[in-house]
N, CA, C and O atoms as a CHARMM CRD file, in Angstrom:
* protein
*
  348
    1    1 MET  N      0.95700  -1.28600  -0.31300 PROA 1      0.00000
    2    1 MET  CA     0.21300   0.17700  -0.09600 PROA 1      0.00000
    3    1 MET  C      1.04100   1.63500  -0.21800 PROA 1      0.00000
    4    1 MET  O      1.99400   2.07100   0.42700 PROA 1      0.00000
    5    2 ASN  N      0.60500   1.94900  -0.83700 PROA 2      0.00000
    6    2 ASN  CA     1.35300   3.12000  -0.93800 PROA 2      0.00000
    7    2 ASN  C      1.14500   4.13900  -0.01200 PROA 2      0.00000
    8    2 ASN  O     -0.06900   4.30400  -0.12600 PROA 2      0.00000
    9    3 THR  N      1.64000   5.17300   1.08400 PROA 3      0.00000
   10    3 THR  CA     0.89900   5.73900   1.71700 PROA 3      0.00000
   11    3 THR  C      1.22500   7.30400   1.66500 PROA 3      0.00000
   12    3 THR  O      0.79700   8.14400   2.45600 PROA 3      0.00000
   13    4 ALA  N      2.25300   7.57200   0.33700 PROA 4      0.00000
   14    4 ALA  CA     2.72900   9.01300   0.56300 PROA 4      0.00000
   15    4 ALA  C      1.94600   9.35100  -0.04300 PROA 4      0.00000
   16    4 ALA  O      1.25100   8.54200  -0.65700 PROA 4      0.00000
   17    5 PRO  N      1.66400  11.18600  -0.14700 PROA 5      0.00000
   18    5 PRO  CA     0.46900  11.88800  -0.07900 PROA 5      0.00000
   19    5 PRO  C      0.85900  12.37000  -2.01200 PROA 5      0.00000
   20    5 PRO  O      1.88700  12.54400  -2.66600 PROA 5      0.00000
   21    6 LYS  N     -0.84600  12.42800  -2.33100 PROA 6      0.00000
   22    6 LYS  CA    -1.14100  12.86200  -4.12800 PROA 6      0.00000
   23    6 LYS  C     -1.05500  13.80700  -4.40800 PROA 6      0.00000
   24    6 LYS  O     -0.67000  14.56100  -3.51400 PROA 6      0.00000
   25    7 THR  N     -1.27300  14.29800  -5.48200 PROA 7      0.00000
   26    7 THR  CA    -1.36300  15.42700  -6.31100 PROA 7      0.00000
   27    7 THR  C     -2.58100  15.04200  -7.19600 PROA 7      0.00000
   28    7 THR  O     -2.70700  14.16000  -8.04500 PROA 7      0.00000
   29    8 TYR  N     -3.57400  16.13800  -6.65200 PROA 8      0.00000
   30    8 TYR  CA    -5.63300  15.74600  -7.17000 PROA 8      0.00000
   31    8 TYR  C     -5.94100  16.99800  -7.77300 PROA 8      0.00000
   32    8 TYR  O     -5.95000  18.04100  -7.11900 PROA 8      0.00000
   33    9 ALA  N     -6.24900  16.93200  -9.26400 PROA 9      0.00000
   34    9 ALA  CA    -6.96200  18.13300  -9.85200 PROA 9      0.00000
   35    9 ALA  C     -8.08900  17.45300 -10.06000 PROA 9      0.00000
   36    9 ALA  O     -8.40700  16.35000 -10.50400 PROA 9      0.00000
   37   10 ILE  N     -8.83800  18.81000  -9.43200 PROA 10     0.00000
   38   10 ILE  CA   -10.85100  18.24200  -9.09000 PROA 10     0.00000
   39   10 ILE  C    -11.06400  19.67400 -10.03500 PROA 10     0.00000
   40   10 ILE  O    -10.64800  20.71800  -9.53300 PROA 10     0.00000
   41   11 ARG  N    -11.74600  19.73100 -11.47800 PROA 11     0.00000
   42   11 ARG  CA   -12.98100  20.10600 -12.13400 PROA 11     0.00000
   43   11 ARG  C    -13.77600  20.44600 -12.12800 PROA 11     0.00000
   44   11 ARG  O    -14.61000  19.82400 -12.78500 PROA 11     0.00000
   45   12 VAL  N    -14.23700  21.70800 -11.40500 PROA 12     0.00000
   46   12 VAL  CA   -15.95700  22.11000 -11.10600 PROA 12     0.00000
   47   12 VAL  C    -16.23100  22.78500 -12.25800 PROA 12     0.00000
   48   12 VAL  O    -15.29100  23.15200 -12.96300 PROA 12     0.00000
   49   13 ASP  N    -17.42400  23.02400 -12.58800 PROA 13     0.00000
   50   13 ASP  CA   -18.50700  24.05300 -13.46200 PROA 13     0.00000
   51   13 ASP  C    -18.51800  24.96800 -12.49800 PROA 13     0.00000
   52   13 ASP  O    -18.76800  24.95200 -11.29300 PROA 13     0.00000
   53   14 GLY  N    -18.03900  26.15600 -13.65000 PROA 14     0.00000
   54   14 GLY  CA   -18.09400  27.85800 -13.23600 PROA 14     0.00000
   55   14 GLY  C    -17.15700  28.33100 -12.26300 PROA 14     0.00000
   56   14 GLY  O    -16.38800  27.40200 -12.01900 PROA 14     0.00000
   57   15 HSD  N    -16.87600  29.31300 -11.61900 PROA 15     0.00000
   58   15 HSD  CA   -15.90000  29.99400 -11.17400 PROA 15     0.00000
   59   15 HSD  C    -16.28400  30.30100  -9.49700 PROA 15     0.00000
   60   15 HSD  O    -17.10400  31.03900  -8.95000 PROA 15     0.00000
   61   16 LEU  N    -15.36900  29.44800  -9.05500 PROA 16     0.00000
   62   16 LEU  CA   -15.94500  29.58000  -7.39400 PROA 16     0.00000
   63   16 LEU  C    -15.44700  30.93400  -7.14000 PROA 16     0.00000
   64   16 LEU  O    -14.34000  31.43600  -7.33500 PROA 16     0.00000
   65   17 ASP  N    -16.78700  31.50600  -6.54600 PROA 17     0.00000
   66   17 ASP  CA   -15.75100  33.32500  -5.16000 PROA 17     0.00000
   67   17 ASP  C    -14.85900  32.78600  -4.58700 PROA 17     0.00000
   68   17 ASP  O    -14.65600  31.59500  -4.35600 PROA 17     0.00000
   69   18 ASP  N    -14.24200  33.77800  -4.32000 PROA 18     0.00000
   70   18 ASP  CA   -13.21200  33.97200  -3.47800 PROA 18     0.00000
   71   18 ASP  C    -13.88800  33.52700  -2.00000 PROA 18     0.00000
   72   18 ASP  O    -13.20100  32.63900  -1.49500 PROA 18     0.00000
   73   19 HSD  N    -14.66900  33.77700  -1.43700 PROA 19     0.00000
   74   19 HSD  CA   -14.88700  33.23100  -0.25700 PROA 19     0.00000
   75   19 HSD  C    -15.01500  31.78400  -0.21500 PROA 19     0.00000
   76   19 HSD  O    -14.84500  31.49000   0.96800 PROA 19     0.00000
   77   20 TRP  N    -15.22700  30.72400  -0.88900 PROA 20     0.00000
   78   20 TRP  CA   -14.85300  29.37300  -0.94500 PROA 20     0.00000
   79   20 TRP  C    -13.91600  28.79500  -0.90100 PROA 20     0.00000
   80   20 TRP  O    -13.80200  27.61100  -0.58700 PROA 20     0.00000
   81   21 SER  N    -12.95100  29.65700  -1.25800 PROA 21     0.00000
   82   21 SER  CA   -11.80100  29.55300  -1.26200 PROA 21     0.00000
   83   21 SER  C    -10.90900  29.05200  -0.31600 PROA 21     0.00000
   84   21 SER  O    -10.10000  28.14200  -0.49800 PROA 21     0.00000
   85   22 ALA  N    -11.17800  29.97100   1.14900 PROA 22     0.00000
   86   22 ALA  CA   -10.76900  29.72300   2.49400 PROA 22     0.00000
   87   22 ALA  C    -11.51000  28.31600   2.93500 PROA 22     0.00000
   88   22 ALA  O    -10.86900  27.31000   3.23800 PROA 22     0.00000
   89   23 TRP  N    -12.48100  28.36500   2.93100 PROA 23     0.00000
   90   23 TRP  CA   -13.74600  27.65100   3.35700 PROA 23     0.00000
   91   23 TRP  C    -13.29300  26.24600   2.95600 PROA 23     0.00000
   92   23 TRP  O    -13.47300  25.33400   3.76200 PROA 23     0.00000
   93   24 LEU  N    -12.76800  26.02200   1.87700 PROA 24     0.00000
   94   24 LEU  CA   -12.48500  24.90300   1.31000 PROA 24     0.00000
   95   24 LEU  C    -10.89400  23.98600   1.72600 PROA 24     0.00000
   96   24 LEU  O    -10.78700  22.76600   1.60400 PROA 24     0.00000
   97   25 GLY  N     -9.97800  24.74400   2.13100 PROA 25     0.00000
   98   25 GLY  CA    -8.95900  24.46000   3.02700 PROA 25     0.00000
   99   25 GLY  C     -7.82900  25.04000   1.98800 PROA 25     0.00000
  100   25 GLY  O     -7.99300  25.91600   1.13900 PROA 25     0.00000
  101   26 GLU  N     -6.57200  24.26700   2.31000 PROA 26     0.00000
  102   26 GLU  CA    -5.45500  24.47500   1.84900 PROA 26     0.00000
  103   26 GLU  C     -5.25600  23.98700   0.45600 PROA 26     0.00000
  104   26 GLU  O     -4.72300  22.89300   0.26800 PROA 26     0.00000
  105   27 LEU  N     -5.75000  24.91200  -0.76200 PROA 27     0.00000
  106   27 LEU  CA    -5.84500  24.11400  -1.79000 PROA 27     0.00000
  107   27 LEU  C     -5.30600  25.27100  -3.24600 PROA 27     0.00000
  108   27 LEU  O     -4.87000  26.40800  -3.06300 PROA 27     0.00000
  109   28 ASP  N     -5.42600  24.83300  -4.15900 PROA 28     0.00000
  110   28 ASP  CA    -4.75100  25.65600  -5.36200 PROA 28     0.00000
  111   28 ASP  C     -6.17500  26.02400  -6.33300 PROA 28     0.00000
  112   28 ASP  O     -6.81900  25.06400  -6.75600 PROA 28     0.00000
  113   29 VAL  N     -6.51300  27.06500  -6.57700 PROA 29     0.00000
  114   29 VAL  CA    -8.01000  27.66300  -7.04100 PROA 29     0.00000
  115   29 VAL  C     -7.72200  28.24800  -8.17000 PROA 29     0.00000
  116   29 VAL  O     -7.24700  29.38300  -8.20700 PROA 29     0.00000
  117   30 THR  N     -7.98500  27.51500  -9.25500 PROA 30     0.00000
  118   30 THR  CA    -7.65600  28.34100 -10.34500 PROA 30     0.00000
  119   30 THR  C     -9.22300  28.54000 -11.33900 PROA 30     0.00000
  120   30 THR  O    -10.04500  27.63600 -11.49100 PROA 30     0.00000
  121   31 ARG  N     -9.32100  29.72400 -11.82800 PROA 31     0.00000
  122   31 ARG  CA   -10.36900  29.78200 -12.47400 PROA 31     0.00000
  123   31 ARG  C     -9.53300  29.94400 -14.06000 PROA 31     0.00000
  124   31 ARG  O     -8.54000  30.57400 -14.42400 PROA 31     0.00000
  125   32 ASN  N    -10.66900  28.87200 -14.85800 PROA 32     0.00000
  126   32 ASN  CA   -10.05900  28.86100 -16.04300 PROA 32     0.00000
  127   32 ASN  C    -10.92600  29.65500 -17.08500 PROA 32     0.00000
  128   32 ASN  O    -12.09400  29.86800 -16.76000 PROA 32     0.00000
  129   33 ASP  N    -10.59100  30.00500 -18.00900 PROA 33     0.00000
  130   33 ASP  CA   -10.97100  30.94700 -19.55500 PROA 33     0.00000
  131   33 ASP  C    -11.96000  30.20900 -20.06500 PROA 33     0.00000
  132   33 ASP  O    -12.43400  30.66600 -21.10600 PROA 33     0.00000
  133   34 ASP  N    -12.63400  28.75900 -19.48600 PROA 34     0.00000
  134   34 ASP  CA   -13.55000  27.88900 -20.22600 PROA 34     0.00000
  135   34 ASP  C    -14.71500  28.29400 -19.50500 PROA 34     0.00000
  136   34 ASP  O    -15.85300  28.08500 -19.92700 PROA 34     0.00000
  137   35 GLY  N    -14.42400  28.94200 -18.29100 PROA 35     0.00000
  138   35 GLY  CA   -15.57800  28.89000 -17.25400 PROA 35     0.00000
  139   35 GLY  C    -15.55700  27.89200 -15.81800 PROA 35     0.00000
  140   35 GLY  O    -16.24700  28.08300 -14.81700 PROA 35     0.00000
  141   36 THR  N    -14.70300  26.94300 -16.00100 PROA 36     0.00000
  142   36 THR  CA   -14.35800  26.29800 -15.15900 PROA 36     0.00000
  143   36 THR  C    -13.40300  27.01900 -14.36100 PROA 36     0.00000
  144   36 THR  O    -12.65900  27.98500 -14.53100 PROA 36     0.00000
  145   37 THR  N    -13.76500  25.96900 -13.14500 PROA 37     0.00000
  146   37 THR  CA   -12.84900  26.24400 -11.96200 PROA 37     0.00000
  147   37 THR  C    -11.80200  24.59900 -11.51700 PROA 37     0.00000
  148   37 THR  O    -12.18500  23.47000 -11.21000 PROA 37     0.00000
  149   38 THR  N    -10.67200  25.07900 -11.65000 PROA 38     0.00000
  150   38 THR  CA    -9.28900  23.85100 -11.24500 PROA 38     0.00000
  151   38 THR  C     -8.71300  23.76900  -9.87000 PROA 38     0.00000
  152   38 THR  O     -7.78200  24.45500  -9.44800 PROA 38     0.00000
  153   39 ILE  N     -9.45100  22.74600  -9.14800 PROA 39     0.00000
  154   39 ILE  CA    -8.81700  22.58600  -7.72800 PROA 39     0.00000
  155   39 ILE  C     -7.73200  21.55200  -7.24300 PROA 39     0.00000
  156   39 ILE  O     -8.06500  20.59300  -6.54600 PROA 39     0.00000
  157   40 THR  N     -6.41300  21.76800  -7.63000 PROA 40     0.00000
  158   40 THR  CA    -5.11700  21.26800  -7.14600 PROA 40     0.00000
  159   40 THR  C     -4.82900  21.30700  -5.29900 PROA 40     0.00000
  160   40 THR  O     -4.67200  22.24700  -4.52000 PROA 40     0.00000
  161   41 ALA  N     -4.85200  20.16300  -5.15700 PROA 41     0.00000
  162   41 ALA  CA    -4.25300  19.96000  -4.05000 PROA 41     0.00000
  163   41 ALA  C     -3.63500  19.02500  -3.60500 PROA 41     0.00000
  164   41 ALA  O     -4.14100  17.98000  -4.01300 PROA 41     0.00000
  165   42 LEU  N     -2.71200  18.84000  -2.91100 PROA 42     0.00000
  166   42 LEU  CA    -1.79600  17.13900  -2.31300 PROA 42     0.00000
  167   42 LEU  C     -2.48900  16.97200  -1.12500 PROA 42     0.00000
  168   42 LEU  O     -2.81700  17.55700  -0.09300 PROA 42     0.00000
  169   43 ILE  N     -2.59200  15.60000  -1.89600 PROA 43     0.00000
  170   43 ILE  CA    -3.81800  14.74700  -0.58700 PROA 43     0.00000
  171   43 ILE  C     -3.15800  13.85300   0.14100 PROA 43     0.00000
  172   43 ILE  O     -2.48700  12.95100  -0.36200 PROA 43     0.00000
  173   44 ALA  N     -3.27800  14.00900   1.19100 PROA 44     0.00000
  174   44 ALA  CA    -2.69000  12.60500   2.48900 PROA 44     0.00000
  175   44 ALA  C     -3.22400  11.50000   2.08600 PROA 44     0.00000
  176   44 ALA  O     -2.58300  10.99500   1.16500 PROA 44     0.00000
  177   45 ASP  N     -4.22400  10.86900   2.43300 PROA 45     0.00000
  178   45 ASP  CA    -5.19500   9.80400   2.12900 PROA 45     0.00000
  179   45 ASP  C     -6.44000  10.06400   1.97300 PROA 45     0.00000
  180   45 ASP  O     -6.92900  11.18200   2.13200 PROA 45     0.00000
  181   46 GLN  N     -7.05800   9.04500   1.64700 PROA 46     0.00000
  182   46 GLN  CA    -8.80400   9.27500   0.70600 PROA 46     0.00000
  183   46 GLN  C     -9.43200   9.54700   1.83600 PROA 46     0.00000
  184   46 GLN  O    -10.59900   9.88400   1.63400 PROA 46     0.00000
  185   47 ALA  N     -9.08700   9.53200   3.05300 PROA 47     0.00000
  186   47 ALA  CA   -10.19500  10.29500   3.97400 PROA 47     0.00000
  187   47 ALA  C    -10.04600  12.02300   3.65400 PROA 47     0.00000
  188   47 ALA  O    -11.02400  12.75000   3.48100 PROA 47     0.00000
  189   48 GLN  N     -8.47000  12.53900   3.61700 PROA 48     0.00000
  190   48 GLN  CA    -8.94700  13.89000   3.31900 PROA 48     0.00000
  191   48 GLN  C     -9.41200  14.02300   1.70900 PROA 48     0.00000
  192   48 GLN  O     -9.98600  15.03600   1.31000 PROA 48     0.00000
  193   49 LEU  N     -9.14100  13.03300   0.94000 PROA 49     0.00000
  194   49 LEU  CA    -9.93100  13.20600  -0.54200 PROA 49     0.00000
  195   49 LEU  C    -11.16600  13.64500  -0.41000 PROA 49     0.00000
  196   49 LEU  O    -11.61900  14.69300  -0.86900 PROA 49     0.00000
  197   50 HSD  N    -11.76500  12.77100   0.27500 PROA 50     0.00000
  198   50 HSD  CA   -13.30700  12.66400   1.03500 PROA 50     0.00000
  199   50 HSD  C    -13.72500  13.87400   0.90000 PROA 50     0.00000
  200   50 HSD  O    -14.23800  14.57700   0.02900 PROA 50     0.00000
  201   51 GLY  N    -13.27800  13.97100   2.30500 PROA 51     0.00000
  202   51 GLY  CA   -13.46300  15.46700   2.73700 PROA 51     0.00000
  203   51 GLY  C    -13.25900  16.51200   1.75700 PROA 51     0.00000
  204   51 GLY  O    -14.27200  17.21000   1.78800 PROA 51     0.00000
  205   52 VAL  N    -12.41700  16.97000   0.87800 PROA 52     0.00000
  206   52 VAL  CA   -12.68500  18.12300   0.09900 PROA 52     0.00000
  207   52 VAL  C    -13.49000  17.60100  -1.07300 PROA 52     0.00000
  208   52 VAL  O    -13.68200  18.49400  -1.89800 PROA 52     0.00000
  209   53 LEU  N    -13.96200  16.56200  -1.37000 PROA 53     0.00000
  210   53 LEU  CA   -14.98400  15.90100  -2.58200 PROA 53     0.00000
  211   53 LEU  C    -16.54200  16.53100  -1.69000 PROA 53     0.00000
  212   53 LEU  O    -17.61000  16.89900  -2.17700 PROA 53     0.00000
  213   54 ALA  N    -16.07600  16.44500  -0.16400 PROA 54     0.00000
  214   54 ALA  CA   -17.46600  16.37600   0.46600 PROA 54     0.00000
  215   54 ALA  C    -18.37100  18.11600   0.48600 PROA 54     0.00000
  216   54 ALA  O    -19.51100  18.57700   0.43400 PROA 54     0.00000
  217   55 GLY  N    -16.56700  18.68100   0.62400 PROA 55     0.00000
  218   55 GLY  CA   -17.07500  19.98200   0.36600 PROA 55     0.00000
  219   55 GLY  C    -17.53400  21.04000  -0.46300 PROA 55     0.00000
  220   55 GLY  O    -18.15000  22.10300  -0.39100 PROA 55     0.00000
  221   56 LEU  N    -16.86800  20.16200  -1.43100 PROA 56     0.00000
  222   56 LEU  CA   -17.23600  20.64800  -2.73700 PROA 56     0.00000
  223   56 LEU  C    -19.07600  20.22400  -3.44400 PROA 56     0.00000
  224   56 LEU  O    -19.75800  20.61900  -4.39000 PROA 56     0.00000
  225   57 ARG  N    -19.23900  19.22100  -2.30900 PROA 57     0.00000
  226   57 ARG  CA   -20.79200  18.62800  -2.49000 PROA 57     0.00000
  227   57 ARG  C    -21.70300  19.91600  -1.62900 PROA 57     0.00000
  228   57 ARG  O    -22.83500  20.26100  -1.96600 PROA 57     0.00000
  229   58 ASP  N    -21.15300  20.34200  -0.80200 PROA 58     0.00000
  230   58 ASP  CA   -21.83400  20.89600   0.29900 PROA 58     0.00000
  231   58 ASP  C    -21.72600  22.30500  -0.45000 PROA 58     0.00000
  232   58 ASP  O    -22.86300  22.77200  -0.51700 PROA 58     0.00000
  233   59 ILE  N    -20.78700  23.15800  -1.03900 PROA 59     0.00000
  234   59 ILE  CA   -21.32700  23.88800  -1.70000 PROA 59     0.00000
  235   59 ILE  C    -21.84100  24.41000  -3.07300 PROA 59     0.00000
  236   59 ILE  O    -21.83300  25.41200  -3.78700 PROA 59     0.00000
  237   60 GLY  N    -22.36100  22.94000  -3.00200 PROA 60     0.00000
  238   60 GLY  CA   -23.30700  22.77600  -4.58700 PROA 60     0.00000
  239   60 GLY  C    -22.59100  22.58400  -5.84900 PROA 60     0.00000
  240   60 GLY  O    -23.14700  22.49200  -6.94300 PROA 60     0.00000
  241   61 ALA  N    -20.71500  22.50300  -5.54300 PROA 61     0.00000
  242   61 ALA  CA   -20.33000  21.94700  -6.84500 PROA 61     0.00000
  243   61 ALA  C    -20.46400  21.18100  -7.96500 PROA 61     0.00000
  244   61 ALA  O    -20.76000  19.99900  -7.78700 PROA 61     0.00000
  245   62 VAL  N    -20.33600  21.51900  -8.91000 PROA 62     0.00000
  246   62 VAL  CA   -20.71200  20.01200 -10.03900 PROA 62     0.00000
  247   62 VAL  C    -19.40200  19.66100 -10.51500 PROA 62     0.00000
  248   62 VAL  O    -18.95800  20.27800 -11.48300 PROA 62     0.00000
  249   63 ILE  N    -18.62700  18.63100  -9.89500 PROA 63     0.00000
  250   63 ILE  CA   -17.53800  18.16400 -10.56600 PROA 63     0.00000
  251   63 ILE  C    -17.33200  17.33700 -11.86900 PROA 63     0.00000
  252   63 ILE  O    -17.68600  16.15800 -11.86500 PROA 63     0.00000
  253   64 THR  N    -16.86500  17.80200 -12.81200 PROA 64     0.00000
  254   64 THR  CA   -16.55600  17.41400 -14.26000 PROA 64     0.00000
  255   64 THR  C    -15.75900  16.19900 -14.42500 PROA 64     0.00000
  256   64 THR  O    -15.95000  15.24700 -15.18100 PROA 64     0.00000
  257   65 GLU  N    -14.55800  16.47300 -13.32700 PROA 65     0.00000
  258   65 GLU  CA   -13.73000  15.91300 -13.67100 PROA 65     0.00000
  259   65 GLU  C    -12.53600  15.80200 -12.09700 PROA 65     0.00000
  260   65 GLU  O    -12.39300  16.60100 -11.17100 PROA 65     0.00000
  261   66 LEU  N    -11.77100  14.27300 -12.41400 PROA 66     0.00000
  262   66 LEU  CA   -11.33400  14.29500 -10.95800 PROA 66     0.00000
  263   66 LEU  C     -9.60100  12.78000 -11.21300 PROA 66     0.00000
  264   66 LEU  O     -9.60300  11.55000 -11.24900 PROA 66     0.00000
  265   67 ARG  N     -8.40400  13.89100 -11.32500 PROA 67     0.00000
  266   67 ARG  CA    -7.85000  12.85500 -11.52300 PROA 67     0.00000
  267   67 ARG  C     -6.36900  13.02800 -10.72500 PROA 67     0.00000
  268   67 ARG  O     -6.42400  13.88700  -9.84500 PROA 67     0.00000
  269   68 ALA  N     -5.30400  12.49100 -10.84300 PROA 68     0.00000
  270   68 ALA  CA    -4.30800  12.20200 -10.19100 PROA 68     0.00000
  271   68 ALA  C     -3.15200  12.58000 -10.88800 PROA 68     0.00000
  272   68 ALA  O     -2.74400  11.84200 -11.78500 PROA 68     0.00000
  273   69 THR  N     -2.42600  13.86300 -10.54800 PROA 69     0.00000
  274   69 THR  CA    -1.22100  13.82300 -11.03900 PROA 69     0.00000
  275   69 THR  C      0.07400  13.86100 -10.90300 PROA 69     0.00000
  276   69 THR  O      0.57300  13.52700  -9.82900 PROA 69     0.00000
  277   70 ASP  N      0.72700  14.20700 -11.79500 PROA 70     0.00000
  278   70 ASP  CA     2.39500  13.58700 -11.12900 PROA 70     0.00000
  279   70 ASP  C      2.90900  15.07200 -10.76600 PROA 70     0.00000
  280   70 ASP  O      4.10700  15.10300 -10.48400 PROA 70     0.00000
  281   71 ALA  N      2.31100  16.16600 -10.72300 PROA 71     0.00000
  282   71 ALA  CA     2.57800  17.46100 -10.59400 PROA 71     0.00000
  283   71 ALA  C      2.73200  18.13500  -9.40400 PROA 71     0.00000
  284   71 ALA  O      1.74900  18.83700  -9.63900 PROA 71     0.00000
  285   72 PRO  N      3.07400  18.50900  -8.41400 PROA 72     0.00000
  286   72 PRO  CA     2.99500  19.44700  -7.31100 PROA 72     0.00000
  287   72 PRO  C      2.07400  20.14500  -6.93200 PROA 72     0.00000
  288   72 PRO  O      1.81100  21.02700  -7.74900 PROA 72     0.00000
  289   73 ALA  N      1.32300  20.15000  -5.85400 PROA 73     0.00000
  290   73 ALA  CA     0.14900  20.65200  -5.97200 PROA 73     0.00000
  291   73 ALA  C      0.40500  22.09800  -6.36200 PROA 73     0.00000
  292   73 ALA  O     -0.42600  22.72700  -7.01700 PROA 73     0.00000
  293   74 SER  N      1.87700  22.77300  -5.84900 PROA 74     0.00000
  294   74 SER  CA     2.36300  24.28500  -5.82900 PROA 74     0.00000
  295   74 SER  C      2.95600  24.55200  -7.80000 PROA 74     0.00000
  296   74 SER  O      3.26600  25.56100  -8.43400 PROA 74     0.00000
  297   75 ALA  N      2.88600  23.38100  -8.08400 PROA 75     0.00000
  298   75 ALA  CA     2.95900  23.43500  -9.68400 PROA 75     0.00000
  299   75 ALA  C      2.25700  24.39700 -10.53700 PROA 75     0.00000
  300   75 ALA  O      2.74100  24.80200 -11.59400 PROA 75     0.00000
  301   76 ALA  N      1.09500  24.77300 -10.07500 PROA 76     0.00000
  302   76 ALA  CA    -0.17500  24.97200 -10.71800 PROA 76     0.00000
  303   76 ALA  C     -0.34400  26.39700 -10.43000 PROA 76     0.00000
  304   76 ALA  O     -1.22600  26.71600  -9.63200 PROA 76     0.00000
  305   77 LYS  N      0.22900  27.10300 -10.85800 PROA 77     0.00000
  306   77 LYS  CA     0.29500  28.71700 -10.62200 PROA 77     0.00000
  307   77 LYS  C      0.14200  29.67500 -11.77100 PROA 77     0.00000
  308   77 LYS  O      1.08600  30.42200 -12.02600 PROA 77     0.00000
  309   78 PRO  N     -1.27400  29.73600 -12.69400 PROA 78     0.00000
  310   78 PRO  CA    -1.22900  30.67300 -13.42700 PROA 78     0.00000
  311   78 PRO  C     -1.88200  31.71700 -13.01100 PROA 78     0.00000
  312   78 PRO  O     -2.32300  31.72400 -11.86200 PROA 78     0.00000
  313   79 SER  N     -2.05000  32.69200 -13.78200 PROA 79     0.00000
  314   79 SER  CA    -2.33700  34.75800 -13.21300 PROA 79     0.00000
  315   79 SER  C     -3.29400  34.54700 -12.02400 PROA 79     0.00000
  316   79 SER  O     -3.01700  34.94300 -10.89200 PROA 79     0.00000
  317   80 GLN  N     -4.59200  33.81400 -12.38000 PROA 80     0.00000
  318   80 GLN  CA    -5.52000  34.17200 -11.84500 PROA 80     0.00000
  319   80 GLN  C     -5.30600  32.45600 -10.77700 PROA 80     0.00000
  320   80 GLN  O     -6.33500  31.78000 -10.75400 PROA 80     0.00000
  321   81 THR  N     -4.45800  32.04700 -10.23800 PROA 81     0.00000
  322   81 THR  CA    -4.22400  31.15400  -9.18900 PROA 81     0.00000
  323   81 THR  C     -4.57500  31.72100  -7.59000 PROA 81     0.00000
  324   81 THR  O     -3.87200  32.61800  -7.12300 PROA 81     0.00000
  325   82 LEU  N     -5.55000  31.21700  -6.90200 PROA 82     0.00000
  326   82 LEU  CA    -5.39300  31.80000  -5.60300 PROA 82     0.00000
  327   82 LEU  C     -4.68300  30.50300  -4.53700 PROA 82     0.00000
  328   82 LEU  O     -4.66500  29.27300  -4.57800 PROA 82     0.00000
  329   83 THR  N     -4.32100  31.20900  -3.91400 PROA 83     0.00000
  330   83 THR  CA    -3.83100  30.04100  -2.40200 PROA 83     0.00000
  331   83 THR  C     -4.10500  30.23200  -1.64800 PROA 83     0.00000
  332   83 THR  O     -3.71000  31.13100  -0.90500 PROA 83     0.00000
  333   84 CYS  N     -5.46300  28.95900  -1.37700 PROA 84     0.00000
  334   84 CYS  CA    -6.00900  29.22500  -0.16200 PROA 84     0.00000
  335   84 CYS  C     -5.62400  28.57700   1.53000 PROA 84     0.00000
  336   84 CYS  O     -5.44700  27.36200   1.62200 PROA 84     0.00000
  337   85 PRO  N     -5.54000  29.25000   2.50900 PROA 85     0.00000
  338   85 PRO  CA    -5.15200  28.47000   3.34000 PROA 85     0.00000
  339   85 PRO  C     -5.53400  27.87700   4.28300 PROA 85     0.00000
  340   85 PRO  O     -6.73200  28.00700   4.03400 PROA 85     0.00000
  341   86 LEU  N     -5.51300  27.17600   5.41500 PROA 86     0.00000
  342   86 LEU  CA    -6.37000  26.47100   5.85600 PROA 86     0.00000
  343   86 LEU  C     -7.33600  27.59900   6.72100 PROA 86     0.00000
  344   86 LEU  O     -6.82100  28.71600   6.78300 PROA 86     0.00000
  345   87 PRO  N     -8.57400  27.46400   7.34900 PROA 87     0.00000
  346   87 PRO  CA    -9.19700  27.67600   8.14900 PROA 87     0.00000
  347   87 PRO  C     -8.56100  27.99700   9.90400 PROA 87     0.00000
  348   87 PRO  O     -9.35400  28.24400  10.81300 PROA 87     0.00000
């Protein structure tokens, strides 16, 4: 069993407002030109991944894509990226 943290990219419909960024935790939030938002996070385990997904469900976000990536979470830094600290 691999217990190393893994980076996930989660794409949702629409642009998330700034006030949701802090609520979701320490995640990189990128507003894409196509009207979607990509959330990139280094996830320690499945429990943390489920927590992030539950948070997105709770705010009514529609998840369109979920994928594990080889890139570190901090690598996604386009001009509209927000870094969100844990509350």
